[in-house]
C-alpha positions in Angstrom: 119.3 144.7 88.9 116.4 144.6 86.8 112.9 143.4 87.3 109.6 144.4 88.9 109.1 145.3 92.5 107.4 141.9 93.0 110.3 140.0 91.6 112.8 141.9 93.9 110.5 141.1 96.7 110.6 137.4 96.0 114.4 137.3 95.6 114.8 139.1 99.0 112.3 136.7 100.6 114.2 133.6 99.0 117.6 135.0 100.4 116.1 135.5 103.9 114.6 131.9 103.9 117.9 130.6 102.8 119.6 132.6 105.6 117.3 131.1 108.2 117.9 127.5 106.8 121.5 128.0 107.2 121.1 129.3 110.7 119.0 126.5 111.7 121.6 124.0 110.2 124.3 125.6 112.0 122.3 125.6 115.3 121.7 121.9 115.0 125.3 121.0 114.1 126.5 123.1 117.2 123.9 121.3 119.5 125.2 118.1 118.2 128.6 119.1 119.5 127.1 119.6 122.9 126.3 123.3 122.8 122.7 122.8 123.6 122.0 126.4 124.4 122.5 127.4 121.0 119.4 129.1 119.4 118.6 131.4 116.7 118.7 135.1 117.5 116.1 137.7 116.6 117.3 140.7 114.4 114.4 142.8 115.6 115.8 142.0 119.4 119.2 143.2 118.4 120.9 139.8 118.7 123.4 137.7 117.0 122.4 135.3 114.2 122.7 132.5 116.9 122.8 132.9 120.5 124.1 130.7 123.3 127.8 130.6 122.5 129.0 132.5 125.5 131.6 135.0 124.4 131.2 134.6 120.7 129.4 136.8 118.4 128.1 134.5 115.5 127.6 135.8 112.0 126.2 132.9 109.9 126.6 133.1 106.1 125.6 130.8 103.4 126.8 132.7 100.3 128.6 130.9 97.4 130.7 134.1 96.7 131.2 135.4 100.2 133.5 138.3 100.9 134.9 137.2 104.1 136.5 140.5 105.0 133.0 142.3 104.8 131.5 139.6 106.6 134.1 139.9 109.5 133.7 143.6 109.5 130.0 143.1 110.0 130.5 140.8 112.7 133.0 143.2 114.4 130.5 146.0 114.1 127.7 144.2 115.5 129.8 142.5 118.3 130.9 146.0 119.4 127.4 147.4 119.4 125.8 144.3 121.1 128.9 143.5 123.4 128.2 139.9 123.0 131.7 138.3 122.3 134.4 137.8 120.0 133.4 138.6 116.2 133.2 135.2 114.2 132.0 134.2 111.0 130.5 130.8 110.4 130.1 130.1 106.7 129.2 127.5 104.3 129.0 126.8 100.5 127.3 124.2 98.5 129.0 120.6 99.2 131.5 122.0 101.3 132.0 121.7 105.2 131.3 124.8 107.4 134.3 127.0 108.2 135.0 129.5 110.9 136.8 132.7 110.5 138.0 135.2 113.2 140.7 137.7 113.8 144.1 136.3 114.8 144.1 138.2 118.0 140.8 136.6 118.9 141.8 133.1 117.9 145.1 133.6 120.1 142.8 134.4 123.2 140.9 131.2 122.6 143.7 129.0 122.4 145.5 130.6 125.3 142.4 130.0 127.4 142.3 126.4 126.1 146.1 125.8 126.8 145.6 127.3 130.3 142.8 124.9 131.1 144.3 121.7 129.4 148.1 122.4 129.3 148.5 120.6 126.0 147.9 121.1 122.4 144.6 120.0 120.7 144.8 116.5 119.4 144.4 116.0 115.8 141.6 113.7 114.9 
């Protein structure tokens, strides 16, 4: 990458600001679904991008060309380090809806817990 140190700092700051905007956007969406305890985490305090989804480690990504495997690996490493839940990547690209990615075994744990509680499959809406 070429450019002066000031240009690199500006690009880095812009990326951090974009990440913070995506985190706030996701936080607000999750709150609208009733997860009112969700708030942004603090990197310096060794927390997830978002906290308040009990049992879920949130890795929030807003990249156009996301390497989902790398993002999930990052979520896995941080979830193990922080012991805060199942590693889960919430990602968004321009003009597309949010998607959620997790390991199949973790999804199976969630779905089994759902079926144990509700005894029926999720309705399609």
